[in-house]
Each structure stands twice: as structure tokens, then as C-alpha cells.
C-alpha positions, 0 to 999 in steps of 0.5 A: 594713213598713206605713210603707214602703207608706205613704211610697212608695205611699199618699202623695205626695212633696208630702203627705209633705213637707208633713205628715210630719217624718220616719219612725223605723223600729224593728227594721223588716221593711222588706225582708220576711223569708225567714221568711214563705216558711217560714211559708207553706210550712209552714202554721205562722206563730206561733200559727196553723197550717193553711190560716189560716197559708198564707192569712195576707195579712201573711206574703205582704206580708212575703215577701222583697224580690226585688232584695235576696234573691238566691240564697237558695234552693239546691235540689240545687246549683242557686240560686234568688232570692226571686223564684222562691219562689212558683213553687217552692212552686207546683210543690211543691203548697204553694199554692192559688188564694187563695195565687195571688190574694194573691201577684199583689196583693203581687208588684209591691211585692216586685219593686221596689227599695226607694225612698227616701221622700224625707223624713227617716228613721232606723233603729234595728235589730240585726244581731247575732243570727241569723235564717233568710235562706235554705235549702239543700236536698240530696236533700230534706233542708232546712238553713237559712242564717242571717244578721245580724238582730234574731233575727226579721227580717233587717237587710238592709232597714235596711242597704240603706236606710242606704247607699242613701237620702238624709237617713237616720240609722242605729243598728245595735246589733250585739249577740248578745243577746236583749235586743236581739232583735226584741221587746226592741228594741220594748219 
């Protein structure tokens, strides 16, 4: 999420306190999404396909937050964390030099716990619809795991922030209804 970058990387705490009254995260992807791994590995992201999808920087920036996405990949009974995804993709031949360069730029952000920006924050999200949040591969056949989301982005990031940050208000629709899906909430 751009606002996570902005409030924790680009702006000082002093500047935020002086100029920002608060931030509202609406249907946020603040912890990334497992779907980004799928988009990059399959070279299929929305209307983009092929190398353009694999090199789409926003998909790499939306890779799952490593501290939150543990044991989200299982291959023939062995569990892996999101932090292992790049190496697994590399071993499978799903990366190239451009992917490596992009990944090396975003990796430090993916590795860190999601810090509290230190300003008033609100989250409006939905955890009532399923979205891909993991995969189980048995003898080469993939079966996706699903978890609570707005149908597109997992609720993990908002749930983490709501339980770990200070000065935060949260509203989770908890609706299994596409009207409360990712784009429904935004509209």
C-alpha cells in the first residue's frame, strides 16, 4: 500500500504529526497479497500477460509481508513461508535478471514487521469473502488455500494493524457478499 510506504518510509514522524491528521485505509493491501506471487509466477496479472506481468513492479511491491505470511506454501508436504517464494520461483525458472533486480529493491520492505505510523489511523475492510492466501502442491498439482478477504486482498494486514497499532479504529464488514468486495467497498 502506498500509504504504508508514505507514512513509514518517506515521511518523518515529526512531519506526519505536523501535517497529517490521520489516514483512512479503505480495503487495504497493506500487507501485500499472495495473489501477487501467483500473478508473477504465471505471467498473468489482470489484463496483462507475459513478461509485462512478470516485470510489473506493483505486483512485486505487493508480495506478501514476510512476518505475516508464514507457511503459506506447501510442496509435497514441506512448508515454506512467503520469504521463500522468490527462491522457489527462481528454482522453477519463473524469474530472470529483471525480476531479481526488482525483488532486491522491494525485499527490505517485505521483510519488516508492519510498523505503526504513529498517527491516527482507520481501517475499513471486509474479511467475509475468500481470496487466495496460500498454495498446496502435491505431485505437481496446485491447490489454492483461501482465507478471509474482500475477494481480492487478504484481511491479514488490516487485522494485524487493528490489533497491534495504537490510535487505530477498525471496521470489518464480515460480509460474504460481493457488494462488500474489494471494488464494492471502494465504490
